[in-house]
C-alpha positions, 0 to 999 in steps of 0.5 A, spaced: 185 883 944 182 887 949 184 895 950 190 895 955 190 900 961 195 905 962 197 907 969 202 912 972 206 909 977 211 913 981 217 909 984 223 910 988 229 911 983 233 906 986 227 901 985 226 903 978 234 902 976 233 895 979 227 893 975 230 896 969 237 892 970 233 886 971 229 887 965 235 888 961 238 882 963 231 878 961 231 882 954 224 885 957 222 892 957 221 895 964 214 896 963 214 888 961 218 886 967 213 890 971 207 887 968 211 880 969 212 881 976 205 883 978 202 877 974 207 873 978 205 876 985 198 875 983 198 868 981 202 866 988 197 870 992 191 866 988 189 873 986 190 872 978 183 873 975 181 867 971 179 871 965 186 875 965 189 872 959 197 871 958 201 877 957 201 880 950 206 876 945 211 881 942 216 881 937 215 878 930 210 874 928 212 867 926 214 865 919 209 862 914 211 856 910 211 858 903 205 857 899 206 851 894 206 853 887 200 850 883 202 844 879 204 845 872 199 843 866 202 840 860 
């Protein structure tokens, strides 16, 4: 995965609180909610670059099925 850019963002405290509450309602971090909103706005404006992959997957990796034990030899 490509390196993610770090950006310092200054927001009005009321806007930050509203975004943080919205993020909590959708079980996202505030940072993930801001990225979600930016991606959606870019897509709606037709400005989302084609090479901009999807948002990173967070959380636990999917469970792997258990390996089958080798057959017993007589």
